[in-house]
LUMLUMDREN-280418 format. One record per atom (N, C-alpha, C): residue in three letters; x, y, z. Coordinates in steps of 0.1 Angstrom, whole numbers, plus 5000, padded with zeros to 4 digits. Layout:
BEGIN
alaXYZ
...
***
This chain:
BEGIN
met355266747607
met356566687603
met357266637616
thr358066537615
thr358766477627
thr360166507627
glu360866547616
glu362266577617
glu362466707624
pro363666727630
pro363966857637
pro363866967627
leu363367077633
leu363267207625
leu364167307630
pro365267337623
pro366267427627
pro365667567627
ala366367667633
ala365867807634
ala366167877620
leu366967817612
leu367367877599
leu367367757589
val366667777578
val366667667568
val367067737555
ser367667657546
ser368167707533
ser366967697523
thr367167757512
thr366267747501
thr366167607495
glu367367537495
glu367367397491
glu366567317500
trp366667337513
trp365867257523
trp364367277520
leu363967407519
leu362567427517
leu362067377504
ala362867387493
ala362367347480
ala362167197480
ala362867117488
ala362766977489
ala361566937497
arg360967027504
arg359866987513
arg358567067511
ile358667177504
ile357467267502
ile356267187497
gly355167217503
gly353967147499
gly353667017507
arg354566977516
arg354266867524
arg353266897535
pro352366807538
pro351466827549
pro352166867562
gly351666957569
gly352266997582
gly353267107581
leu353667147568
leu354667247566
leu353967367560
arg353967487567
arg353367607561
arg354467717559
val354367777548
val355267887545
val354568027548
val355268117554
val354668237558
val355468357552
asp354768437544
asp355368567539
asp355168667550
gly356268707557
gly356268807568
gly356768937564
ser356668977551
ser357269097546
ser356569217551
trp357369317555
trp356869447559
trp357969547556
tyr357569667552
tyr358469777548
tyr358069907555
met359069987557
met358870127562
met357970197553
pro357070287558
pro356170357549
pro356870437538
ala357970497541
ala358770577532
ala359470497522
ser359470367522
ser360270287513
ser359670277499
gly358370307498
gly357770307485
gly357370157481
arg357470067491
arg357069927488
arg355869897496
asp354969817490
asp353769767497
asp353869617498
ala353969567510
ala354269427512
ala353069337507
lys351869387510
lys350669307506
lys350569307491
gln350769417484
gln350669417469
gln351769327463
glu352969327469
glu353969247464
glu353669097466
tyr353069067477
tyr352668927480
tyr351668887470
glu350668967467
glu349568927458
glu350168917443
ala351168987440
ala351768977427
ala352668847426
ala353368807436
ala354268697436
ala354668657450
his354468527453
his354868477466
his355268337465
leu355968277474
leu356368137474
leu355168057474
pro355267937467
pro354067857466
pro353467817479
gly352167837480
gly351467807493
gly351567897504
ala352368007502
ala352668097514
ala351368177517
val351168187530
val350168277535
val350768417539
phe349968517539
phe350568657542
phe350368687556
phe351368717564
phe351368757577
phe351468907577
asp350268977579
asp350269127579
asp350769167593
leu351969227593
leu352569267606
leu351769377613
asp351269467606
asp350569577612
asp349169527618
ala348569447610
ala347269387614
ala347369287625
ser348569227626
ser348869127636
ser349369177649
ser349469307650
ser349969377662
ser348769437670
asp349069497681
asp348069547690
asp347469677684
arg346369667677
arg345769787671
arg345269887681
arg345169857693
arg344669947703
arg345870037709
ser347069997707
ser348170067712
ser348570187702
pro348970297708
pro349370407699
pro350770387693
leu351470287698
leu352770247694
leu352770137683
pro353570147673
pro353570047662
pro354069917666
his353469807661
his354069667662
his354169617677
met353369667686
met353269607699
met352669477698
leu353069387707
leu352469247707
leu350969257711
pro350169187703
pro348769187707
pro348469087718
pro347269097724
pro346868987734
pro346968857728
ala347368757736
ala347568617731
ala346368567723
gly345168597729
gly343968547722
gly343768607708
asp344068737707
asp343968797694
asp344968737684
phe346168707688
phe347168647680
phe346768507675
ala346268437685
ala345768297682
ala344668297672
asp343768387674
asp342568397664
asp343068437650
arg343968527649
arg344368577636
arg345168457629
met346068397637
met346768287630
met345868167626
ala344868137634
ala343868037630
ala343168077617
ser342868207616
ser342168257604
ser343068247592
leu344368237593
leu345268217582
leu345368077578
gly344767987587
gly344867847584
gly345967767591
leu346567837601
leu347667767608
leu347267687619
asp347967577622
asp347667487633
asp348767477643
asp348467437655
asp349467427665
asp350567327661
ala350167227653
ala351167117650
ala351967157637
asp351767267631
asp352467297619
asp353867337621
asp354767307612
asp356067367611
asp355967487602
leu356467597607
leu356367727599
leu357767767594
val357767817582
val358967877576
val358668017572
val359268117577
val358968257575
val360068317566
tyr359568407557
tyr360568477549
tyr360068617547
asp360968707542
asp360468837537
asp361268877525
gly360968987519
gly361669037507
gly362569147508
ser363069167521
ser363869287523
ser365369257520
gly365769137519
gly367169107517
gly368069107529
ala367369137541
ala368169147553
ala367369107565
asn366269027563
asn365368987574
asn364769097582
leu364469207576
leu363969327583
leu362769287592
ser361769207586
ser360569177594
ser360469027596
ala361068937588
ala360868797590
ala361368747604
ala362468807609
ala362868767622
ala361868817633
arg361168927631
arg360168967640
arg358968867640
val358568817628
val357468727627
val357968597634
trp359168547631
trp359768427637
trp359668447652
trp360068557658
trp360068577672
trp358668577678
met357768647671
met356368647676
met355768507677
phe355968427667
phe355468287669
phe356168217681
arg357468237683
arg358068177694
arg357668227707
val357568357708
val357168427721
val355768387725
phe354968347715
phe353568297718
phe353468147719
gly354668087720
gly354667937723
gly354867847711
his354967897699
his355067807687
his356567797683
ala357267707690
ala358667697688
ala359067637675
arg358267557668
arg358667497655
arg358467597644
thr359367697644
thr359267807634
thr360767837630
ala360867847617
ala362267867611
ala362267997602
leu363368047600
leu363568157591
leu364168107578
leu363668157566
leu364268107553
leu365468197550
asp366668127549
asp367868197547
asp367968267533
gly368068397533
gly368168467520
gly366768517516
gly365668467522
gly364368517519
gly363968497505
ser362968567500
ser362468547487
ser363468597476
gly364368687480
gly365368727470
gly366268617465
lys366768537475
lys367568417471
lys366768317464
trp365568297468
trp364668197461
trp364468237447
lys364268367444
lys364068417431
lys365368407423
ala366468447429
ala367768437422
ala368168297417
glu367668197424
glu367868057420
glu366868007410
gly365968097406
gly364968047396
gly363867957401
arg363667967414
arg362567877420
arg361167937417
pro360167857418
pro358867907414
pro358167997424
phe357368087419
phe356468177426
phe355068147421
glu354068197429
glu352668197424
glu352068327428
ser350968357421
ser350268487424
ser348768457429
arg348368337428
arg346968317432
arg346768327447
ala345668367452
ala345368377466
ala345468247473
val346068247485
val346168117493
val345068127503
gly344068047502
gly342968037512
gly342967907518
leu343167897531
leu343167767539
leu342067767548
ala341567647551
ala340567627561
ala341067677575
arg340167727583
arg340567777596
arg341267677604
gly342367717610
gly343167627617
gly342767627632
arg343567547640
arg343367537654
arg344767587660
phe344767707665
phe345967767669
phe345767827683
his346767797692
his346667857705
his347967937708
ala347868027717
ala348968117720
ala349068147735
gln350268147740
gln350468187754
gln351768267755
leu351668397759
leu352868487759
leu353868447769
asp355068437765
asp356268427774
asp356668567778
arg356268617789
arg356468747793
arg357968777797
glu358768667799
glu360168687802
glu360968737790
arg360368727779
arg361068757766
arg360768907762
val359968977770
val359569107766
val359969207777
arg360369327773
arg360669437783
arg359869557779
asp359269617790
asp358469737789
asp359369867793
leu358669977793
leu359370107796
leu359970107810
ile359170057820
ile359570057834
ile360769967835
thr360769847829
thr361869757830
thr363069817823
met362869877812
met364069937805
met364770047813
arg364070117820
arg364670217829
arg365570147839
glu365170037844
glu365969967854
glu367169897847
val366969847835
val368069787828
val369169887825
met368770007821
met369670117818
met370370157831
ala369670177842
ala370270227854
ala371170117861
arg370869997860
arg371669887867
arg372669817858
gly372469827845
gly373469767836
gly373569617837
arg372469547841
arg372469407843
arg372369327829
ala371969397819
ala371869337806
ala372369437795
gln372969387785
gln373369477774
gln372169527766
ile372169647762
ile371169707754
ile371769727740
val371169657730
val371769657717
val370669717707
asp371069827701
asp370269907692
asp370569867678
met369569817671
met369769767657
met369469867646
arg369269997650
arg369070097640
arg370370137633
ser370270217623
ser371370267616
ser372270347625
ala373570357622
ala374570437630
ala374070587631
gly373570637620
gly373070777620
gly371970797629
arg370970707629
arg369870727639
arg370370707653
phe371270617655
phe371770587668
phe372570707674
ser373370777665
ser374070887670
ser373271017670
gly372171017664
gly371371137663
gly371671237652
thr372471187642
thr372771277631
thr371871247619
glu371071147620
glu370171107609
glu368771127614
pro367871187607
pro366471207612
pro365771077613
glu364871067623
glu364070947625
glu362970947614
pro362570827610
pro361570817599
pro360170847604
arg359970847617
arg358670877623
arg358671007629
ala357671087627
ala357671227632
ala357571227647
gly358171337653
gly357971357667
gly358971287676
leu359871217670
leu360871147678
leu362171217679
arg362771217691
arg364071277693
arg365171187687
gly366371237684
gly367371157678
gly368371107690
gly368970997687
gly369970947697
gly369670807701
his370070767713
his369970627718
his369770627733
ile369370507738
ile369370487752
ile370770487758
pro371070567768
pro372370577774
pro372870437777
gly374170407774
gly374770277777
gly374570177767
ser373770197757
ser373470097746
ser374570097736
val374669987729
val375669977718
val374869957705
asn375569987694
asn374869997681
asn375369887672
leu374369817665
leu374769707655
leu373569707645
pro373769787634
pro372669787624
pro372369647619
tyr371069617618
tyr370669477615
tyr371169427602
gln371369517592
gln371869477579
gln373269417579
glu373969437590
glu375269387591
glu375369237595
leu374269177597
leu374169037601
leu373968947590
val373869007577
val373768917565
val374868947555
ala375068847547
ala375968857536
ala375368937524
pro376068967514
pro375569037502
pro374368967496
asp374268837496
asp373168767490
asp371968757500
gly372068817511
gly370968817521
gly370968697530
thr371868607529
thr371968497539
thr372668537551
val372168477562
val372768507575
val374268467576
leu375068557582
leu376468527583
leu376668387590
ser377768327586
ser378168197593
ser378268227608
arg378268117615
arg378368127630
arg379568197634
pro380768167629
pro381968237633
pro381968387630
leu381468417618
leu381368557614
leu380268637622
leu379168567626
leu378168627634
leu378768667648
glu379468577654
glu380068607667
glu381168717666
his381968707655
his382968817653
his382268957651
arg381168957644
arg380469087641
arg379869137654
leu379269047662
leu378669087675
leu379769147684
arg380869077685
arg381869117695
arg382569247690
ala382669267677
ala383169387672
ala382369507675
ala381069487676
ala380069597680
ala379969617695
gly380669527703
gly380669547717
gly379669457724
val379169357716
val378069267722
val378769137726
asp378569097739
asp379068977744
asp377968867743
pro378068777734
pro376868677732
pro376568597744
ser377468587754
ser377268507765
ser376568587777
arg376368717775
arg375768797786
arg374268817782
pro373468837792
pro372068877789
pro371969007781
ala370969007772
ala370869127763
ala369369167761
val369169287758
val367869337754
val368069407740
ala367269357730
ala367369417717
ala366369527715
thr366769627708
thr365769737705
thr366069787691
cys365169867685
cys365269927672
cys364270047672
gly363670067660
gly362670177659
gly361270137664
ser360870017660
ser359469967664
ser359469827669
gly360669767673
gly360669637677
gly360669527666
thr360969567654
thr360969477643
thr362369427639
ser363269517634
ser364569467630
ser365369417642
ala365069467654
ala365769417666
ala365769267667
cys364769207662
cys364569057663
cys365668987655
thr366369057646
thr367468987639
thr368568957649
leu368769037659
leu369769007670
leu369268887678
ile368068877681
ile367468767689
ile367768637681
his367468637668
his367668517660
his369068487659
ala369968587657
ala371368557656
ala371968497669
leu371568547680
leu372068497693
leu371468347695
tyr370268327690
tyr369768187692
tyr370568097683
leu370968137671
leu371768047663
leu373068017670
leu373568107678
leu374868087685
leu374668017698
gly373467977701
gly373267897713
gly373067987725
his372668117723
his372468207735
his371068257734
asp370268217744
asp368868247744
asp368468347755
asp369368407762
asp369068497773
asp368968637767
val367968657759
val367768787752
val366268817752
ala365968947754
ala364568987754
ala364469107744
leu363269147741
leu362969257732
leu362269367739
tyr362769487737
tyr362069607742
tyr361069637731
asp359769607734
asp358769607724
asp358369747720
gly358369847729
gly358069977726
gly359170047718
ala360370007720
ala361570047712
ala361670197711
trp362370247701
trp362670397700
trp361370477698
thr360370427692
thr359170497690
thr358570537704
glu358770457714
glu358270487727
glu359370577735
trp360570527735
trp361670597743
trp361870737737
gly362070747724
gly362370867718
gly361270967716
gly360070917718
gly358870997717
gly358371057730
arg359171037741
arg358771097754
arg359771207757
asp359371287767
asp360271397772
asp360871367785
asp360571247791
asp361071217804
asp362071097804
thr362571057792
thr363570957791
thr364871007787
pro365970967793
pro367271027790
pro367770977776
ile368471057769
ile368971027756
ile370471057755
ala371170977749
ala372571007745
ala372671017730
thr373671097726
thr373971117712
thr375471097709
gly375871097697
gly377171077694
gly377470937689
glu378670907684
glu379070777678
glu379070667689
pro378870547684
pro378870437694
pro380270427701
***
């Protein structure tokens, strides 16, 4: 497609273009194991027409003991090609969480591997369904595509770098987990993790970036919500959460506001909270 592809597209926008050559829809749904939801089964039962299923767990580094770590670029490229995606495709990603729990992560993964023409579907499959738009249940099988990937390492932070960020305060650390997990009063959903947060970080639960219908807050409301949580959109930031998934909602929000100086701590709380040599703070934000 030759028209500009914004980072956020409406259901109306997609409905008018779905099925066009060069536009691929990607179901990026993923849910916490304790949620009782199975993203693959839900996809097989009903998905947007023509959508391929992006398995977040299978598309992550399976050799890492940490969940959802970025895979090697070659592995990512091979998997995306196997889904039938091409370098020239415009991609629209959605999930069924109602708050972009995983769709923003998939959006970010494509971009961090060099596929900039990727958008998020505003409101996800929930809004699509509420508007009475069509779904399908047949398997989507596409011919193997030609997909290449190159990791932008400047967009990713590891444990060593996060220790420096915490110590020097050169970037804001924004934790997108719930307030209870951030303060240490709510148990972590993964066993063996301490409660609390990285010292000096601020808390902004990812669900607070969407309206009741699951659509992303307007630009003015986004900026107001960020500043209310202590986030300055104009300053460098590092986003984190439990496994590097919901944190990407912050990266997407800042991108919409025209601020792209933000990275992801990929190991996230599963790494930081699972060690005994990392400092932890507790208490309210």
